[in-house]
N, C-alpha and C positions, 0 to 999 in steps of 0.2 A: 426254672419251671413255673409257668403261670398258674396261680391258684384258681380253682373253680369258684364261681360266684356262690355265695351262701344260699341264694334262693333255690338252687338246684335241689337242695335237700327237701324242699317242700313239694316237689313235683309229685311224688307218690300220694301225698295227702290231697293235693289239688285234683289229681286224677280220680281219687276215690270220691271226693265231693262232687265232681262233675258227673260221675257215673250214678251215684246214689241220689243226688238231688237234681242234677241238670236234666237227665233223661225224663224223670217223672214230671218236672216242671214244663219241659217242652211239650210232652204229651198233653198235659193239662191245658196249656195255652192253646194248643192246636184244637182240642176238643171244645173249649169254651167259646172260641171265635169261629167255629165252623158248624154247619148243619148239612148233612148229606153231601159232604165234600165241598160245599160252597161257603166262602167267607160271609159272616153275618154277625151282627151285634144283638140278634134276637135273644140269644141265650142269656146274655148279661142283663138285658132289659127284663126278661122274665124272672131272673134271679132276684130282682129288686122290686117285684110286684106281688100283690096278693098274699097267699100263704107263705111264700118264701120270705117276703119282707117281714111278715109277722114272726116267723121262726128266727130270723136274724135279730129282730128287736127283743124277742124273748131271751135269746142267748146273751145279748148285751145287758139286759136287765138283771138276769140271774148273776152274771159275772160281776157286774158293778156292785150288787148287794154283798156278794161273797167277798169281793176285794176289800170293801170298806169295813165290813164286820170282822173279817179275818185280820185286817191290819190293826184294828183297835184291840181285839182280844190277844192277838199274837204279841203285840208290843208290850202290853201290860204283863203278860206271862214271861216274856223275855226279860223285862226289867226285874220282876220278882226273882227270876233265876240268877241273873247277873249280880244282884245285890245280896243274894243269900250267902251266908257264911259256910254253908254245907257244900263241900266239894262233891260229895257223893250225890246229893240232890241235883246239882248242876250237871254233872256227867250223865246222870240217869235221864234227866229231861232232854238234854241235847241229843243223846243217843236215841231216845224214843222219838224225838222230833225228826231225826234223820230217817228213821224207819217209816213213821206214819206219813211223812210228806210224800213218800213214794207208794203209799198203800191206796190203791184205787181199783177201778174195774169191777169185775163180777164179784170177787171176794168181799169188797166193801159193800156192794149192794146187798149181798146175802146177809152180811153182818147186820145191816140196818133193818132189812125186811124181817129177819128172825127176832130182832129186838123190838122194833116199833111198828112193824107191819100190822095188817089186820088181825093176824093170829100170833103176833109177836109176844114174847115173854113179858116184857115191860108193859106193853099195851094192855095185856090181860090183867096184870097186877094193879095198874093204875086206872083201869077202866077208860082208857082214851077212846075217843070216837073213831069209828071206822074211817079209814082213808086219810088220817092225819099226816102220815108220811108221804102220801102221794099227792102233794100239793106244791105250790111255789116255795113256801117256807120250809116244807119238808125236804125238798131238793137242796135248798140253801144250807140246811143243817148238815146234810150228808156231805156236801162239798166242803163245809167248814172243817170236817174231820181231817182232811189233808191240807187245807189252806192255812189253818192256825199254826200247825207245826212248821210249815214252810216259812211263815212270817217270823217265827221264833228264830229259825236259822239265819234269816236275813238281818234281824235286828240285834241279835246277841253280840256279834262283833262290833256293830256300831255303838251299842251301849258300853261295851268294854273300852271303846276308844275315848270315852269322856274322861278326861284327866281329873283326878281329885284336886289338882292345883287350881283348876278353873273355878270350882265351887268355893275353895278357900279364898281365892282372890276376890270373887264376887262378895263373899261374906265380909271380908276386910274393908270393902268399899261401901258397906251398909246395905247390900242387896239382900232381899228376903229370898226364901225358897222359890216363890212365884217369879220374882225378877230373874233369878238364875235360870229357871226353865224357860221363861218367856224370851229372854234376850241372849242367852248363851247356849244352853243345851238344845233347845228346839231348833234354832237355825242350823246348828251343826247336824242334827238328826234328820232334818227335813228331806234332804236328797235320798237318804236310806228309806225313810218312810214312804215317800212317793214312789221310789223304785220298787219297794215291796208291794205297794198297792197295784202297780202296773204288772208286776210278776204274777200276783194272785189273779188278776183279771185275765191275763193270758192263759194261765193254767186252767181256770174254770171255763173259759171260752172254748178251749180245745177239747175239754173232757167229753167222752162219748160212751165208753163201755159201762160206766156206773149208771148213767141215766137210761141207757138202753136196757140193761138188766132189770132195772126197777120199773120199766114201762112208763117212764115219766113223760114220754112224748104225747100221751093221750091227755095229759093235764097241762103241761108246760111245753109250748112249742120251742124246739131247739134246732138250730141250723145243722148241727152234726147228725142228728137223727133224720132230718129232712134229706140230707145228702145220702145217708145209708138207705133210706126208703127208695129214693130215686134210682139208686144203683142196683138194688137187690130185689125190689118188690115185683111181684107178678101182676100187680094191678096197675101200677104206673109204668106204662110202656113208652119208650122213646124219650125218656127224660134224662138219659145219661149225660148228655151235653149240658143240660141245665144244672145237673149236679156238679159238673166240672166248673161251671160258672160260679156256683155257690162256693165251691172250694177256693176259687180265685178271690172272691170277696173276702173269705176268711183270711187268706194270705195277706191281702192288703191291710186288713185290720190288725193282724199279727205283726206286720211290718211296721205299722204306725206305733204299735205298742213297744216294739224293740227300739225304734228311733227315740222314744221317750226314755226307756229304761237304761240304755247303754251310757248316755251322757251323765245321768244321775248316778250310776254305779261308779263311773270314773271320778266324779266330783266327790262322792263319799269316800272313796279310797284315798284321794289326795288330802282331804281334810283330816282323816282319822289315822294317818300314818304316824 
């Protein structure tokens, strides 16, 4: 009896992906490149002009700052946890990071508004100026709340993969701590570091609910809020196809991010096995 090919077992999963992702993508492409039923590139051109381009640039700027800041803070925190002798501390931090990395949306916005908002508890105690949270750097701080824990989860396994024998061999050959980190540890960790930066960038770039609940769109133009306004606003009429074109722009940027992240992830896995 002839055995069935192994790929037949993936058909249900492929069908699920085709239904969940394929149909929305087809609808998005159809809307982005049509206007009143006629093929056109006007929507794509309009998505890269004026306020739409400003919103795209604002999202990229916020995401870049969050990615770099979160990578630095998360890496140092991960190193402190990995080198700690306390198993309880390590487990507590990694568990909390797993929870906080997925803590976002309206609850996160409420948490920060109640803490550092105009009438927040900490704002009142410290006498912070009104509107401190509702700014570019205020939004960055809010995004770091879930970005730093995510970087901890990315870097902890990579730091665990640094073998003590490497440091001992470097020391036996006269290398200082600086030489060890510069020529041994850092090259090994670079793929994980870059992969973490790319992952944090994509996470911040796609965030919507937190910024929307905070009303950040009035201070920092974000492409996700621009898309939501074009689809749901009673003032902007006939901008639905432009919103789909903006979504296509985001997909292209996210695709580029994944093209960078996946090879780095594979390289990190190979080096640290």
